N, C-alpha and C positions, 0 to 999 in steps of 0.2 A: 503493499499500499504506499502510495507516495506521501510526502509531506502534506500536500494540498488535501488529499483525500482523508488523511489522518485528522486534519483540521476540521474538515467538514463532519467526520464521524464525530468529533469531540463536540462540535456544536450541536450537533443533532441529539447527543446524549444530555447536553447541559441546558437545552432550551427550557426544560420544565424543572431545572434543579434549583434555580435561585430561590424559590419559595418553599422548597422541601425541608423537612425537619433536619435532615443530614446536613444541609448547607447551614442552616442557622446554628446547628450545634458546633459545626467545625467547618468553615468555608475554605481552609487553606489548601485542601486537596483539590478542590476545584479550580482555584486560583493557579495551582501548579500546572494542571492540565492545560488551561487556556494560556499560560504564559509560554509553554513549550510548544503548543501546536497551533493556537489561534490567538496571539497577543493582541489583536485588533478585531474583536469578535462582535458580530451583530446579534444582539439578543431581541428576537421578536417579542419575547416574553416582557421585556423591560423597554421595548421600544427605544433603545438607545444602543450606542456602540460601548463596549466593556473593553478597557484597557487595563493591562496587568503587568507590564513590564516597567520598572522602575524609570528608565530614561524617558519613556513615553508619557508616563503619569507626570513627570516633572515638566516636560515639554507643554503638556496641555494645562498645567497649573500656572505656567509662567509665561507662556507664549502670547504675543500680542495678537496673534491670528484666532484667539479664542476669547469669547466674552462669557460673562455671568448673567448677562440679561437675556432671558428667554422671551419668546414672543407673548406668552401667557404667564404672568408671574405668580399666579395663584394667591396664597394667603398673604404673602408679606411682599407687597409690590413696592414698598420703599425701603426693604432690608437692604443692609450693606452688601450682603452676599449675592444680590439680584441687581445691583446697579454698578456701572463703570464710570470711568472719565471723570469730569469735574464734580458731578454729584456724589460720587463715592469719595473723592478727595475732601470735599467740603465736610461731610458727615465725619468721615474718619479723622479729620483734623480737630474736631470738636471732643471726640472721646479719646484720642490717643493719649493725651496727658494723664489720664487715670489709669493706664495699664503699661506705664513705663516700669523699668526694673525697680526704681525707688519707690514708686507708688505702690507696687505690688508688694514690696518688702515692708512697707508700713501696714498694709493690709494684712499681711502674714502675721505681723506681730499683734495686731488687734485680735487675730482668731486664736493665739496660742492657749490662752486660758479657757475659751470656750471648748476647744479641741481637748485639753487635758481633763476638762470635766466630763466631757462624753465619754472619753476613753476610760477615765476611772470607773464610771458607772458600767461600761460594757465588760471591762476585764474583771469586774467584782461577781458577775454572773457565771454560773457553771456552763451555760450554753447561750448563745445569741445567734440571730441572723444578722450577719456582718452588714449586709446591705440596709435593711430595715432599722437596724439599732445603732449603727455607727455611720456609714457612708452617706446615707440620706440625710441625716441630721446635721453632719458636718457641712453638706453642700448647702442646705437651707440656710445655715449661718452664714455662709459666704455671700449669698445673695442678698439677704436681709440686712447684713451689715453694709455691703457696698451700696445698696440702694436705700437704705434707711426705711424698708418696709416693715410692716408689722410682723413680729416672729411667729405669731399665731397662725398667720396665713400661709406659711411656708409649705406645710403639707398639701394644701390646695393647689398652690403653685406648682409643686412638684407633680401632682397628679395631671394638671393641665399640661405642663411641659411633656410628659410622656406621651399624652394623647395627641399633641399637636405634632410631635416629631414623628409620629407614625405615618402620616399623610406624606410629609416632606421627605420620608426615608423610603418611599416607594411601598406604600401599604400592600398587605398581602390579600386583603378582602375590601369589596365596595363599602361594607359595613364600618370597617376600621377607618376608611377615608371620610365617610359622612360624620362619624363620631368626632374625627380630628378637626373637620371644619367647623363643627358646632362648638368644639373646645376652644378653638382660636377666637371666635366671635365672643365667646364669654370672657376670655382672657384679655382681648383688647377692651372690653367695656370695663373691666377692673382696672386695667392700667390707666384708662382715661379718667376714671374716678380718682384713682390714686394721685395723678399728676393735678387734677383740678383742686384737690385738697391738700396739696403739699404746702407746707408753711412758707409764706411769701418772704419772709425775713430770713430764711436759711442761710447758712454761712457760704461764703465764696469758697471755691476748691472742693465742693460736694459735687459729685457727678449729675445727680438729678437737678439740683439747684441751678447748676450752671447750663444744663441743657434747656431748662425752662427760660433762663435769661436770654439764651441764643434763640430760643423760638420767639420771643417777644421782640427781639432785635430783627426778626425776619431772617436770621441765618439758617434756619430750617423750619418746615412747615409743622402744623399741628399733626398730620399723619405721619411725618417723618420722626417727630419726636416720640409719639405713641410706639411706632414700629421700632425704634431704636431701644427704648427701654424694655419692650416685649422680648427683642431679641437677646438683650443682656441677661434677662431672666432665664431664657431657654438655653442659651448658650452655657450658663453656670450650672443649671440643674439637670442638663443632660450629660455633659461630659464628666463633671467632678465625681458622681457616684460610680460612673463606669470606671474611671481611671484608678479609684481607691480600690474597688472590690475587685476588679480584674487584676490589679496589682497584687492584692492579697493572695488570690487563687493561684497566680503563677508563682509566687513565692512559696506557697505550700505544696505545689506540685514539683518543686525543684528545691528539695531540702539542703543540698550542698550550697546553691546559691544563697538560699535563705540564711543559712549559718554563716556563710561568708559576710553577708551584709550585717547581720547581727553583731557580728564581732568587729566591723569596722565601719563606723557611721560615715566616714568621708566617702564612701562609696555610694551613698544614697543619690546623689546628683546624677551620675550616670546610670545607676539602677533605674530611676525614673524615666530617663530616655529610653532605656531598654525595654520598659514595660510599655511606653508609648508606641515602640516600634513593634513589639511583639504582638500586642492586643489593643489596637487603636480603637477608641469609643466610636468613631465614625469610619465606616469602612469605605466609603467613597465621596468624591467630590464632583459635582456636576459642572461641565462647561459645555458652550454652544460654539460651533464653528462659524467664523465670521465669513467665510468664503469656501469654495470647493478646494479640497486638498487630497493628498493620497498619503497614508501612513502604512508602511509595510505592505505595498500593493493593494490596500483596501481604499476604494474611493469614498471619501466622506464629502457630503453635500453641505453647502451653506445653510445653517438654521438646524441641523442635526445636533442631537445632544451626544456627548461623550462622557462616560463615567470613568474618571480616573480612580480606579480602586487602590486606595492607600494602603489597605490591609494586604493587597497582593504586592504592590511595589515593596512595602517594608520587608517581605520575605522574598525579593528576588535574589537568587544566589549570585547574579552578576554584580551586585552591589554589596550584599551581607553574606560573606561566607557562613556556611552551616546556618541558613537562616532560621530553621525550625528548632535551633537550640538556643534556649534563654541563656544569655551571659551578662551578668551584671557589670562586667569589665569589657564588654565589647568596645573597641575603640573608636568605632564610627557610628555608634548607636544614634547619636544626635543627627545623623543625616536622613533620619525618617522623615517622612512627609505627612505625618498625623496632624499637623497644624496647617497643612496646605503650602502654598508658595506664591510668589510674586507679590502683586499688589493687594491681593486678598489674603495674604498670610494672616492666620487667626490673630486677632487684636489682643485677646486675652491669653495668649500664650505665655507671657511672663507670669501673670497671675496664677495660671494653671499650674506652672513649674514651681511657683513659690509655695502655694498652698499644698500642692502635692508632695513637695520635698519635706515641708515642715510636718505634715501628718505622718508620713513613713518615718521621720525621725523620731517622733513620739511615740510611734508604734513598735520601734525597733526592740526595746527592753522586753517586750511581750511576745515576740515572734515564737521563741521557743515553746511557748505555752499554748499555742493556738493550733487546733487540728481540725481539718475538715470532716463533717460527719456524713457527707453524701457522695456516693461514687458518681452518679449522674449529675452533669452540670446543667444549671437551670438557666439557659440562655433565652432571651426574648425571641418570639418567632413571628412578629407582625410586621416589621419594616426590614428591608434588605440593608438599609445604610447603617443600622444601629448593631453594635456588638456590646451587649448589655446584659449583665446577670440580673435576673429577677429576685433571686435569693441566693445567699451563701451562708447555709447553717455550719457553725463552728463550735467546738467545744473548748473551753478555757480551763487549763489545769490550774490548781491552786498555786499562788505564788509561794516562792521558797522551795 
């Protein structure tokens, strides 16, 4: 069988697999087959091109011949991830100061006490669900601290975020898509009411206060203001729980690396990058071709969508030797594309690194006491984009 025939056979087998339980539980075998046999794969099921090689994903993320602005922008038409050019630069300029390294360090310091309190409660119990009892509450504290939102609204915001991301992440059922759209409408109403009631005399240097002032100066519209705040909520509550829970799971499955990390806290920074490479919370990033082009012999038409599968790129052996091996000292782990690339590189990357690093630093002394109690991993199965544990039951051995 020729390479072309092999690619077509692989494509035929994989057309119905993106929504299978097997794919949701472990997509990496599918990525390997596509990367080696059909790296620019047309998925009729997803109605998009699927790219799985590192070099191609980087090209799509950074290249000027691709845009983030689809013809139909769906739920978040003024979102940063759906706009380009001057509009993107204008809004990004307004929020960038709150996500610099220094600003992220200040945010991290504000969260240390809350993290220690939540960790103390969790580690005092004989058994917990790490997702529900720790990763989610920590993530809620991040967003409510960042935006000065009522802490008691955190669980509702988390539920809305999970439902909203289902449709954005290529939901598996029409019912899930409808539920997601209804959720976004409710979330948008909440955010608008929150902004309307935000104290007018709030201090300068606070992200919400400054965005409201910018809107009054007509530096952004009311819709852009509401959408930006909504996206900040979703970005915080979707990725942080995934990063923390997936990170713990990977460490538990690799006890030698876990023990190495527990014995040397200086490795936390690189370990976090390796977690992001190995299990990225978002599995793909969407781009649209501005013009007709050809990639590896495949003719891409202007207006067609291309999914750069970062989960596949991060395990490309051409970039990462032994890609399916988790190595906290991997020298090039930071070259992962989990935060995207180019002008749309994740605004909150510095904050995610600071918060994630801080949490794992606080978790280190407890790692040897934690043991997973379930053989089957509980990954979500509703949206192709998301790589997220719904639960992670663990036992906590007594201290000492």
